[in-house]
C-alpha positions as CSV (number, residue, x, y, z in Angstrom):
1,M,16.5,-6.3,-13.7
2,L,14.2,-7.4,-10.0
3,L,16.9,-8.3,-7.4
4,H,14.8,-10.9,-5.0
5,G,15.6,-11.7,-1.4
6,P,13.7,-12.1,2.2
7,T,14.4,-8.6,4.3
8,G,17.3,-8.4,5.7
9,S,19.3,-10.5,2.7
10,G,21.2,-7.3,1.1
11,K,19.6,-6.0,-0.8
12,T,20.3,-1.9,0.4
13,E,24.3,-3.0,0.2
14,V,23.4,-4.3,-3.2
15,Y,22.0,-0.8,-4.0
16,L,25.1,1.4,-2.6
17,Q,27.3,-0.1,-4.6
18,A,25.8,-0.2,-7.6
19,C,25.1,3.3,-7.4
20,A,29.5,3.0,-6.2
21,A,30.2,1.7,-9.4
22,T,28.0,4.2,-11.4
23,L,29.8,6.9,-10.6
24,E,33.2,5.4,-10.7
25,R,32.0,5.8,-14.0
26,G,31.2,8.7,-14.5
27,R,27.5,8.2,-14.8
28,G,24.6,8.8,-12.4
29,A,21.7,7.2,-9.8
30,I,18.2,7.9,-9.0
31,V,17.1,6.3,-6.2
32,L,12.8,5.5,-5.5
33,V,11.3,4.9,-2.1
34,P,7.5,4.9,-2.2
35,E,7.5,7.0,0.9
36,I,8.0,9.8,1.4
37,A,8.2,8.6,5.3
38,L,10.8,5.7,4.2
39,T,13.0,8.8,2.6
40,P,14.8,9.9,5.8
41,Q,16.2,6.2,6.2
42,A,17.1,5.2,3.0
43,V,19.0,8.8,2.8
44,G,20.6,8.2,6.2
45,R,21.7,4.7,4.4
46,F,22.9,6.8,1.0
47,R,24.6,9.6,2.8
48,A,26.8,7.2,5.2
49,R,28.4,6.4,1.6
50,F,28.0,9.4,-0.6
51,G,28.5,12.0,2.2
52,D,27.3,15.5,0.2
53,R,27.2,14.2,-3.0
54,I,23.7,12.9,-2.2
55,A,20.5,15.1,-3.4
56,V,17.0,14.7,-1.9
57,L,13.5,15.1,-4.2
58,H,9.7,15.1,-2.8
59,S,6.1,16.3,-3.0
60,A,6.2,17.5,0.9
61,L,9.8,19.6,-0.2
62,T,9.3,23.9,-0.2
63,D,8.9,25.0,-3.5
64,A,12.7,26.6,-2.0
65,E,14.1,23.5,-1.5
66,R,13.3,21.3,-4.6
67,R,14.5,23.9,-7.2
68,D,18.1,24.2,-4.5
69,E,18.1,19.6,-5.1
70,R,17.2,20.6,-8.6
71,E,20.5,22.9,-8.9
72,R,22.8,20.6,-7.5
73,I,21.7,17.4,-9.4
74,A,21.5,19.3,-12.8
75,S,25.3,20.6,-12.5
76,G,26.4,17.9,-11.1
77,E,26.9,18.0,-7.4
78,A,25.0,15.8,-6.2
79,P,24.9,12.6,-8.5
80,V,22.6,10.5,-6.7
81,V,18.9,11.9,-6.1
82,V,16.7,9.3,-3.2
83,G,13.5,10.5,-3.2
84,A,9.4,9.2,-3.9
85,R,8.1,8.8,-7.1
86,S,8.6,12.0,-8.0
87,A,12.3,11.8,-8.2
88,V,12.0,9.4,-11.2
89,F,11.3,12.5,-13.0
90,A,15.6,14.1,-11.4
91,P,17.5,15.8,-13.3
92,V,20.4,13.9,-13.9
93,P,22.5,14.7,-16.3
94,A,24.7,11.0,-17.4
95,L,21.9,8.8,-16.0
96,G,23.3,5.1,-15.1
97,L,21.2,3.7,-12.9
98,I,16.9,3.8,-11.6
99,V,16.5,1.6,-8.9
100,V,12.8,1.6,-8.0
101,D,13.1,-0.6,-3.7
102,E,10.1,-2.6,-1.9
103,E,8.8,-2.5,-6.4
104,H,5.5,-3.9,-5.3
105,D,3.9,-1.0,-3.6
106,A,1.3,0.3,-5.0
107,S,2.6,3.9,-3.8
108,Y,4.6,4.1,-7.1
109,K,1.1,4.0,-9.2
110,Q,0.1,8.3,-8.9
111,E,-4.0,8.0,-8.9
112,S,-4.3,11.4,-9.6
113,D,-3.4,14.2,-12.7
114,P,-0.8,13.9,-14.5
115,R,-1.8,10.2,-13.7
116,Y,1.7,7.6,-14.8
117,D,3.5,4.5,-12.9
118,A,6.6,5.5,-11.8
119,R,8.4,2.1,-12.3
120,T,6.7,2.3,-15.8
121,V,8.8,5.7,-15.8
122,A,12.0,4.1,-14.8
123,A,11.9,1.6,-17.4
124,K,10.9,3.7,-20.2
125,R,13.9,6.0,-18.5
126,A,16.8,4.5,-18.5
127,A,16.0,2.6,-22.4
128,L,15.8,6.1,-23.4
129,E,19.0,6.7,-21.4
130,G,21.6,3.9,-21.9
131,A,21.1,3.3,-17.8
132,V,20.2,-0.3,-15.4
133,A,17.2,-0.1,-13.7
134,V,16.8,-2.5,-11.1
135,Y,13.3,-3.2,-9.2
136,G,13.9,-4.7,-5.9
137,S,11.4,-6.6,-3.5
138,A,11.1,-9.2,-0.9
139,T,7.1,-9.5,-2.2
140,P,7.9,-8.7,-5.9
141,R,4.8,-8.3,-8.3
142,P,3.7,-10.9,-10.3
143,E,3.7,-8.5,-13.5
144,S,8.0,-7.7,-12.3
145,W,8.2,-11.4,-11.7
146,A,7.7,-13.1,-14.6
147,R,8.9,-10.5,-17.4
148,L,12.4,-9.1,-15.7
149,E,15.3,-10.9,-15.2
150,R,16.3,-11.8,-11.9
151,L,18.7,-12.2,-9.2
152,E,18.3,-13.8,-6.0
153,L,20.0,-12.6,-2.6
154,P,18.8,-16.8,-0.5
155,A,19.6,-15.8,2.8
156,R,17.9,-13.1,5.6
157,I,22.0,-11.8,7.2
158,G,22.6,-12.9,10.4
159,A,19.1,-14.4,11.3
160,P,16.9,-16.6,10.4
161,L,13.3,-15.7,9.5
162,P,10.3,-16.5,12.2
163,A,8.1,-18.6,12.1
164,V,4.7,-17.9,11.4
165,R,1.8,-19.1,13.1
166,I,-1.8,-19.0,11.5
167,V,-4.2,-18.9,14.8
168,D,-7.8,-20.1,13.4
169,L,-10.4,-17.3,14.9
170,R,-13.1,-19.9,14.8
171,R,-11.6,-21.3,17.6
172,E,-10.1,-18.6,19.9
173,A,-12.1,-17.0,22.0
174,G,-11.5,-12.5,22.4
175,Y,-11.5,-11.0,19.5
176,P,-9.3,-8.7,18.5
177,L,-6.7,-10.5,21.0
178,S,-6.4,-14.1,20.7
179,A,-5.4,-16.3,23.1
180,P,-1.7,-16.7,21.3
181,L,-1.7,-12.6,21.0
182,L,-2.1,-12.3,24.0
183,A,0.4,-14.7,26.2
184,E,3.2,-13.3,23.4
185,L,3.0,-9.9,24.5
186,A,2.5,-10.8,27.7
187,A,6.2,-12.3,27.3
188,V,7.6,-8.9,26.0
189,E,5.8,-7.0,28.6
190,E,7.6,-9.1,31.8
191,K,10.5,-9.3,30.1
192,G,11.3,-7.0,28.0
193,G,11.4,-6.3,23.8
194,R,9.2,-5.0,21.1
195,A,6.3,-5.7,19.3
196,I,4.2,-4.5,16.0
197,L,0.4,-5.2,16.1
198,L,-1.0,-3.8,12.0
199,L,-4.3,-3.9,11.9
200,N,-5.6,-2.1,8.2
201,R,-8.5,0.1,10.0
202,R,-8.3,3.5,12.4
203,G,-10.4,3.9,14.3
204,I,-12.2,2.2,17.1
205,S,-14.5,0.8,14.9
206,G,-14.9,-0.4,11.6
207,A,-19.0,0.3,11.1
208,I,-22.1,1.0,13.8
209,H,-24.4,-1.6,12.6
210,C,-28.7,-1.0,14.7
211,R,-29.8,-4.4,15.3
212,A,-33.3,-3.9,15.7
213,C,-33.6,-3.1,12.4
214,G,-30.4,-3.6,10.8
215,R,-29.2,-0.6,9.2
216,S,-25.6,0.8,9.6
217,R,-24.7,4.5,10.0
218,R,-22.9,5.7,6.6
219,C,-22.2,8.9,4.9
220,R,-24.3,11.5,3.5
221,S,-22.2,11.8,0.2
222,C,-20.8,8.5,0.3
223,D,-21.5,4.6,0.2
224,V,-19.1,3.6,3.0
225,A,-19.7,3.3,6.3
226,L,-18.6,5.2,8.9
227,T,-16.0,4.7,11.3
228,L,-16.4,5.1,15.2
229,H,-13.3,7.4,17.0
230,A,-12.1,8.4,20.3
231,D,-13.4,11.3,19.7
232,R,-17.2,9.4,20.1
233,R,-17.6,10.7,16.0
234,L,-17.9,8.9,13.2
235,H,-15.7,9.4,10.5
236,C,-16.6,9.1,6.6
237,H,-12.3,8.1,6.1
238,H,-13.1,9.2,2.2
239,C,-14.4,12.5,2.1
240,G,-13.8,14.2,5.9
241,F,-17.8,14.3,7.0
242,A,-18.2,13.4,10.9
243,E,-21.5,13.6,13.0
244,P,-21.5,12.4,16.5
245,M,-22.1,9.4,17.8
246,P,-26.0,9.1,18.2
247,E,-27.6,7.3,21.4
248,R,-30.5,6.1,19.3
249,C,-30.8,4.5,15.5
250,P,-32.2,7.5,13.8
251,E,-34.1,5.0,11.7
252,C,-36.0,3.1,14.0
253,G,-35.4,4.8,16.9
254,S,-33.7,1.4,18.9
255,V,-31.3,1.6,21.4
256,E,-29.0,-1.5,20.5
257,L,-27.3,-0.2,18.6
258,A,-23.4,-2.5,18.0
259,R,-20.0,-2.1,16.9
260,I,-18.9,-3.8,14.3
261,G,-15.0,-5.3,13.7
262,A,-12.5,-3.4,15.9
263,G,-9.8,-0.7,14.6
264,T,-6.3,1.1,15.8
265,Q,-7.9,3.1,18.4
266,R,-10.1,-0.2,19.9
267,L,-7.5,-2.1,19.7
268,E,-5.1,0.8,21.4
269,A,-7.9,0.8,24.6
270,E,-7.6,-3.0,24.0
271,L,-3.6,-3.2,25.1
272,A,-4.4,-0.6,28.1
273,R,-6.5,-2.8,30.2
274,R,-4.8,-6.1,29.2
275,L,-1.5,-5.0,29.5
276,P,-0.7,-1.7,31.5
277,G,2.7,-2.5,31.4
278,L,3.6,-2.2,27.1
279,E,4.3,1.0,25.5
280,R,1.9,1.6,23.6
281,I,2.9,3.4,20.2
282,R,-0.1,4.2,17.1
283,L,0.8,4.8,14.2
284,D,-1.9,5.9,11.5
285,A,-3.4,8.5,9.3
286,D,-4.4,10.0,11.9
287,T,-1.9,9.9,14.3
288,A,1.2,10.5,11.6
289,S,-0.8,13.2,9.6
290,R,1.5,16.2,11.4
291,P,4.9,16.5,10.3
292,G,7.7,14.8,12.4
293,A,5.2,12.6,13.9
294,L,6.2,9.4,12.4
295,R,9.9,10.3,13.6
296,D,8.8,10.8,17.3
297,A,6.7,7.5,17.0
298,L,10.0,5.9,15.3
299,E,12.3,6.7,17.6
300,R,9.5,6.1,21.0
301,F,9.6,2.7,19.6
302,A,13.3,2.2,19.7
303,G,13.3,3.2,23.0
304,A,11.7,1.4,24.7
305,R,11.6,-1.1,27.0
306,A,8.7,-2.7,26.8
307,A,6.8,-1.1,23.6
308,V,3.9,-2.3,20.9
309,L,3.5,-0.7,17.5
310,V,0.2,-0.2,17.0
311,G,-0.7,0.5,13.2
312,T,-2.0,-0.2,9.7
313,Q,-0.2,-1.1,6.9
314,M,2.3,1.5,7.4
315,V,3.9,-0.4,10.1
316,A,5.1,-3.5,7.7
317,K,6.8,-0.8,5.0
318,G,10.5,-1.3,4.8
319,H,11.6,0.1,8.0
320,H,13.6,-1.2,10.2
321,F,13.1,-2.0,14.3
322,P,15.5,-3.6,16.1
323,G,14.8,-6.1,18.6
324,V,11.3,-7.0,17.5
325,A,10.5,-10.3,18.6
326,V,6.9,-10.2,17.8
327,A,4.7,-9.0,14.7
328,A,1.0,-9.6,14.1
329,V,-1.7,-9.3,11.7
330,V,-5.0,-8.4,13.8
331,D,-7.3,-9.1,10.8
332,A,-6.0,-10.6,8.2
333,D,-9.0,-11.0,6.3
334,T,-9.5,-7.3,5.5
335,G,-7.5,-7.8,2.8
336,L,-8.6,-11.0,1.7
337,G,-12.4,-9.5,1.5
338,F,-11.6,-6.6,-1.4
339,P,-13.3,-6.8,-4.3
340,D,-9.9,-6.6,-6.4
341,F,-7.9,-9.3,-8.3
342,R,-5.1,-8.1,-6.6
343,A,-6.9,-8.7,-3.7
344,E,-4.2,-12.2,-2.5
345,E,-1.3,-10.7,-3.9
346,R,-1.1,-7.7,-1.3
347,T,-2.1,-10.0,1.7
348,F,0.3,-12.1,1.1
349,Q,2.8,-9.3,0.3
350,L,1.4,-7.2,3.6
351,V,1.8,-11.0,5.5
352,T,5.6,-11.6,4.3
353,Q,6.6,-8.2,5.3
354,L,5.7,-7.2,8.2
355,A,7.2,-10.3,8.6
356,G,10.1,-9.6,7.9
357,R,10.2,-6.9,10.6
358,S,9.7,-9.6,13.3
359,G,13.8,-11.3,14.5
360,R,16.4,-9.8,12.7
361,D,18.4,-9.5,16.3
362,A,16.6,-12.2,17.8
363,P,14.8,-15.3,16.6
364,G,10.9,-14.3,16.0
365,I,7.6,-14.8,15.3
366,V,5.0,-13.7,13.4
367,L,0.6,-14.6,14.1
368,V,-1.3,-13.8,11.6
369,Q,-5.2,-14.3,12.9
370,T,-7.6,-15.2,10.0
371,F,-12.0,-17.0,10.3
372,Q,-9.8,-18.2,6.8
373,P,-6.4,-20.0,7.9
374,D,-7.0,-21.9,4.8
375,A,-6.3,-19.0,2.5
376,T,-4.1,-20.0,-0.3
377,P,-1.8,-15.9,0.7
378,L,-1.3,-17.0,4.3
379,V,-0.9,-20.5,3.5
380,F,2.3,-19.3,1.1
381,A,3.4,-17.0,3.5
382,A,3.5,-19.1,7.0
383,R,6.3,-21.0,4.7
384,H,7.9,-18.4,3.4
385,D,7.6,-19.3,0.0
386,V,7.4,-16.4,-2.7
387,A,8.0,-18.5,-5.4
388,G,5.7,-21.0,-4.3
389,F,3.3,-18.4,-4.3
390,L,3.9,-16.3,-7.6
391,A,3.9,-19.6,-9.6
392,Q,-0.3,-19.9,-8.7
393,E,-1.3,-16.8,-9.0
394,L,0.0,-15.9,-12.3
395,A,-0.8,-18.8,-13.6
396,R,-4.8,-18.2,-11.9
397,R,-4.0,-14.9,-13.6
398,D,-3.2,-16.3,-16.9
399,E,-6.3,-18.3,-17.1
400,L,-8.8,-14.4,-16.2
401,A,-6.2,-12.2,-18.6
402,Y,-5.4,-10.7,-16.0
403,P,-1.5,-8.8,-15.6
404,P,1.0,-9.3,-16.9
405,F,-0.9,-11.1,-19.1
406,R,-3.3,-8.1,-20.4
407,H,-3.0,-4.4,-19.7
408,L,-6.5,-3.0,-17.4
409,V,-7.7,0.4,-19.1
410,S,-10.1,1.5,-16.4
411,I,-12.8,4.2,-17.9
412,I,-14.5,6.0,-14.5
413,V,-17.8,8.3,-15.0
414,S,-18.7,10.0,-12.4
415,G,-21.9,12.3,-12.0
416,A,-24.4,13.9,-10.0
417,E,-27.2,11.9,-11.3
418,P,-27.8,8.3,-10.0
419,A,-28.1,6.7,-13.3
420,A,-26.1,9.1,-16.3
421,P,-22.6,7.7,-15.3
422,A,-23.9,4.6,-16.5
423,R,-25.9,5.6,-19.5
424,A,-23.0,7.2,-20.7
425,L,-20.5,4.4,-20.3
426,A,-22.6,1.9,-22.1
427,E,-22.6,4.5,-24.9
428,L,-18.9,4.6,-25.5
429,R,-18.6,0.2,-25.0
430,D,-20.4,0.0,-28.1
431,A,-17.5,2.2,-30.3
432,L,-14.9,0.1,-27.7
433,R,-16.2,-2.9,-29.8
434,L,-12.5,-3.9,-31.1
435,P,-10.8,-7.4,-32.3
436,G,-8.6,-8.8,-29.4
437,V,-10.4,-6.3,-26.4
438,R,-12.5,-8.0,-23.9
439,L,-14.8,-5.4,-22.1
440,I,-16.2,-5.2,-18.6
441,G,-19.2,-4.1,-17.7
442,P,-20.1,-0.5,-16.6
443,A,-20.3,-1.4,-12.8
444,P,-22.0,0.9,-10.6
445,L,-18.3,1.9,-7.5
446,L,-19.0,3.4,-4.5
447,R,-20.3,7.0,-4.2
448,L,-17.7,9.7,-3.5
449,R,-18.0,13.2,-2.0
450,G,-21.4,13.0,-3.8
451,R,-20.7,11.7,-6.7
452,H,-22.3,8.8,-8.0
453,R,-19.4,6.9,-10.3
454,A,-19.0,4.2,-12.5
455,Q,-16.7,2.2,-14.4
456,L,-16.6,0.0,-17.7
457,L,-12.4,-1.7,-17.5
458,A,-11.0,-3.6,-21.2
459,K,-8.7,-6.3,-21.1
460,T,-6.2,-6.1,-23.6
461,S,-2.5,-6.1,-25.5
462,S,-2.6,-2.7,-27.0
463,P,-3.7,-0.9,-23.9
464,R,-2.6,2.5,-25.8
465,A,-4.3,2.3,-28.2
466,L,-7.4,1.8,-26.3
467,A,-6.5,4.5,-24.1
468,S,-6.1,6.2,-27.5
469,R,-9.3,6.1,-28.9
470,A,-11.0,5.7,-25.3
471,A,-9.7,9.9,-25.1
472,A,-10.9,10.3,-28.6
473,L,-14.7,9.3,-28.3
474,L,-14.5,11.4,-25.0
475,A,-13.2,14.8,-26.1
476,A,-15.7,14.6,-28.9
477,A,-18.8,14.0,-26.3
478,A,-17.4,16.0,-24.0
479,P,-20.0,19.2,-24.7
480,A,-22.7,17.0,-23.7
481,M,-20.7,15.4,-20.5
482,R,-20.4,18.9,-19.6
483,G,-23.4,19.8,-20.1
484,D,-25.0,16.0,-17.6
485,G,-22.3,17.2,-15.5
486,L,-20.5,14.7,-15.8
487,S,-16.9,14.2,-15.7
488,A,-14.5,11.1,-17.5
489,V,-11.0,9.5,-15.9
490,V,-9.1,6.6,-18.7
491,D,-6.4,5.2,-16.3
492,V,-4.1,3.1,-17.9
493,D,-3.2,-0.8,-15.5
494,P,-4.9,1.1,-12.6
495,Q,-3.9,0.0,-9.0
496,S,-7.3,-0.8,-7.5
497,L,-10.9,-1.7,-8.8
């Protein structure tokens, strides 16, 4: 079942009552949240209702803590389990309910071995054990919208959804802080309150570009631009490589080095310069890496008189922030330009989820800065029209044979030599030409950590059969591939392409 309703419409209360009804029948429940960072908030709500009958499972626990929790679960002492995706395997003796909160979140898919999607595992486990699986979201996946029976929660409790204003950056100067956004933030600075700014890029700027020769500084091991950080070093966010910011272009010697785009660190610095009365709290992978950093940042934000929370997409995920009057997507084009068929879906989800953080206690406003004000996901998000967006997205995917109308199977080969991965996949492609299977590629991917990569993508209605055939072919070719220094990964329904 899909539980759909806007943020603040009472989905968590439905989960709590469903768990209570499950316990009354003598059965247990698993409640999944997409990220470990969200477990303390969820555990607090469930523990307040069920006390010590709650167990917590996620990969950040120590081996001893995980063993103790699993023993409590298996013995029946803790029949309600709250945790991230791996909690779907919790040894609940008589499972009656699995809740998948924020079911749209790609974090439920584990992209490393063993590869699994906790949402798929939840459905299969519920079917095998006679349990009910409930998937909840304000912005469900098109796959869930099309396949699942729906229960609608029609409105937010206590306050209307905030107004969404699209700011056309083609007509506004002052990026990353346009005049309309500055005006809203100045009101927060003057009157008190809280604001959230989402910019899905860490660092000071997205790239360093030479105006003379046109070259950008790139990672020597990955085919990606290096990002300038506040430590005056250029960082690769994939492999960790870093180098000092050059004074001159290493290619041509020019001193005309330009910073392209903005990151969370630059945005924080701009706020300090333009609005010094606002307390600035930055929340991204750089600041949230140490234990307790997320909790400390959220407590500072909740306790401040006038504060702005600056962060990447983690600020839009499931947190309840009191007193947020302004929320803004600083650069919506970052997601729209991503080469993935899910780019529009994720942009719509990001804007809608961020809107849900604003105006819960009082009227709020959401600003979306973009150079593409007519982009489909932004138009629908501005109207809070989830059903309209999903209808259009499903029609597009049906036409192009994307999920939920076909499954995807991705085969990625990597190696040290540039042409070898594509060559190996070209040989594999000939053996995978089956009725009802559409093959795309092989196509080159970004080089990562010194490994050249290529991908073969298949659209099929029988993903298990195709993946098994691909695995058998790769197993037969394994000795030759190892000799060439190649490795391969087969992934069914990958969350990113």
